C-alpha positions in Angstrom: 7.6 -3.0 7.6 7.0 -0.1 9.9 9.0 3.0 10.5 9.5 4.5 13.9 9.0 8.2 14.7 12.8 8.5 14.6 12.5 8.3 10.8 10.5 11.5 10.6 13.4 14.0 10.6 17.0 13.6 10.9 17.4 16.1 13.7 14.2 15.1 15.4 13.1 18.7 15.4 9.5 19.9 14.8 8.8 20.9 11.2 6.1 23.4 11.7 6.6 26.5 9.8 9.2 24.9 7.5 6.9 23.8 4.7 7.6 20.2 5.5 5.1 17.5 4.7 4.5 14.4 6.8 3.3 11.3 5.0 1.4 8.9 7.2 1.5 5.6 5.1 0.8 2.0 5.2 3.9 0.1 6.0 3.4 -2.0 2.8 4.3 1.2 0.9 7.3 2.2 2.8 10.0 0.9 0.4 8.2 2.5 -2.6 7.8 5.8 -0.9 11.5 5.9 0.2 12.5 5.0 -3.3 10.4 7.8 -4.8 11.8 10.2 -2.2 15.4 9.3 -3.1 14.7 9.3 -6.9 13.1 12.7 -6.9 15.0 14.4 -4.2 11.8 15.0 -2.1 13.7 16.0 1.0 10.8 18.2 2.2 8.8 15.0 2.9 9.0 13.0 6.0 7.6 9.5 6.5 6.0 7.6 9.3 4.3 4.2 8.7 1.6 2.3 10.4 2.1 -1.5 10.6 1.7 -3.3 7.3 -0.3 -6.0 9.1 -3.3 -3.6 9.1 -3.6 -4.9 5.5 -5.2 -7.9 7.3 -7.2 -6.0 9.8 -8.8 -3.0 7.9 -11.0 -2.1 10.9 -7.9 -0.9 12.7 -6.8 1.5 9.9 -9.1 4.5 10.6 -8.4 4.9 14.2 -4.7 4.4 13.8 -4.6 7.2 11.1 -6.6 9.4 13.6 -4.1 8.8 16.3 -1.2 9.4 14.2 -2.6 12.8 12.8 -3.4 13.9 16.3 0.2 13.0 17.5 1.9 14.9 14.6 -0.5 17.7 13.6 1.2 20.4 15.8 4.6 19.6 14.3 3.8 19.9 10.5 2.3 22.4 8.2 0.9 19.6 5.9 0.0 15.9 6.6 -0.9 13.6 3.7 -2.4 10.1 4.3 -0.9 7.5 2.0 -3.7 5.0 2.3 -6.5 4.3 -0.1 -9.8 3.2 1.2 -8.3 -0.2 1.9 -11.4 -2.0 3.0 -12.6 0.8 5.5 -15.8 1.2 3.7 -15.4 5.0 3.4 -14.7 5.5 7.1 -11.1 6.6 6.5 -12.0 9.1 3.8 -14.7 10.5 6.2 -12.2 10.7 9.1 -9.6 12.5 6.8 -12.3 15.0 5.8 -13.2 15.6 9.3 -9.5 16.1 10.4 -8.9 18.3 7.4 -6.1 16.2 5.8 -5.9 14.8 2.3 -5.4 11.2 1.4 -4.5 9.3 -1.9 -7.5 8.5 -4.1 -8.6 4.9 -4.9 -10.1 1.9 -3.4 -6.8 0.1 -2.6 -3.2 0.0 -3.7 -3.8 -2.4 -6.5 -5.9 0.4 -8.1 -3.5 3.3 -7.6 -0.5 1.3 -8.7 -2.3 0.3 -11.9 -3.7 3.8 -12.2 -7.2 4.5 -10.8 -8.8 5.2 -14.2 -7.4 2.2 -15.9 -8.1 0.0 -13.0 -11.7 1.0 -12.9 -12.2 0.6 -16.6 -10.9 -3.0 -16.6 -12.3 -4.0 -13.2 -15.5 -5.8 -14.5 -13.3 -8.0 -16.8 -10.9 -8.8 -14.0 -13.4 -9.8 -11.3 -11.7 -13.3 -11.1 -8.2 -11.7 -10.7 -6.0 -11.9 -7.7 -3.4 -9.2 -7.4 0.0 -9.0 -5.8 2.4 -6.0 -5.5 6.2 -6.1 -4.9 5.5 -6.0 -1.2 3.0 -8.8 -1.4 5.2 -11.0 -3.5 8.0 -10.5 -0.9 5.7 -11.2 2.0 3.6 -13.8 0.2 4.0 -16.4 3.0 3.5 -13.9 5.8 0.5 -12.1 4.3 -1.3 -14.8 2.2 -0.2 -18.4 3.1 0.0 -18.2 6.9 -3.0 -15.9 7.6 -5.2 -18.2 5.5 -3.8 -21.3 7.1 -2.6 -22.7 3.8 0.7 -23.7 5.3 -1.2 -26.0 7.7 -4.1 -27.0 5.5 -3.2 -26.7 1.9 -6.5 -28.4 0.9 -8.2 -25.1 1.7 -6.6 -23.6 -1.5 -9.6 -24.4 -3.7 -12.1 -23.1 -1.2 -10.3 -19.8 -1.0 -9.2 -19.4 -4.6 -11.6 -21.7 -6.6 -13.4 -18.7 -8.1 -10.2 -17.0 -9.2 -8.7 -17.6 -12.5 -5.6 -15.4 -12.8 -2.9 -13.9 -10.6 -1.6 -10.4 -11.8 1.7 -9.4 -10.4 1.8 -5.6 -10.5 5.4 -4.9 -10.6 6.7 -1.7 -9.2 10.3 -2.6 -10.0 11.9 -4.6 -12.8 13.3 -7.5 -10.7 13.5 -11.0 -12.3 13.8 -12.6 -8.9 10.5 -11.1 -7.8 9.0 -12.1 -11.0 9.9 -15.7 -10.5 8.6 -15.6 -7.0 5.3 -14.1 -8.2 5.1 -16.9 -10.8 5.6 -19.5 -8.0 3.0 -17.8 -6.0 0.5 -18.2 -8.9 1.4 -21.9 -9.2 0.9 -22.4 -5.5 -2.6 -20.9 -5.7 -3.4 -22.9 -8.9 -3.8 -19.7 -11.0 -2.5 -18.6 -14.4 0.1 -15.9 -14.2 0.5 -12.4 -15.7 3.2 -9.8 -14.9 2.2 -6.2 -15.4 4.9 -3.5 -15.0 2.9 -0.7 -13.5 5.8 1.2 -11.8 4.5 3.4 -9.0 1.3 4.5 -10.9 -0.8 7.2 -9.2 1.3 7.0 -6.1 4.2 8.7 -8.0 1.7 11.3 -9.5 0.1 12.1 -6.2 3.2 12.6 -4.2 4.7 14.6 -7.1 1.8 17.1 -6.8 2.8 17.6 -3.2 
């Protein structure tokens, strides 16, 4: 899911000097950010999203964020990047520091949804765990099955997932239908299933601080 620039402000006017904040986010977080904005009345925040498919191509993230910051910098007093490292090997953080914009802390969204401190504390004991968020449960076929070719070659499953033992569904919302879909995903991958209600974790805390 990606939002067009039309989603930035209702009137399409520049927000410079108004105290408005632009969130440049991964499209995989769009629904959660919009929910948080609505729940908390964060009307001073505007949102633009880069394509969620960059989740599969992390080498594209840093330049895409650079381009988006350059495009919108003159229109906003504050720009905040709602990406964690997300496989960029520190390049995104370095780029944000160079551009003078802040970004959410953490190695990836699984960490900040869980809570970065908690995720780090248990990471060694969960090295054989595969994680899904609400977005990835909804998009399981598009982001897991098809890119890995498992729809065409199901025999590849054990090669990809043979070293995993458990699938943890980090639930942002309390949705029984999503839980069942996540359970089916675990069965498909041959993994045991655990549902963990994380809510929005450090994403909510970080945006609240803005």
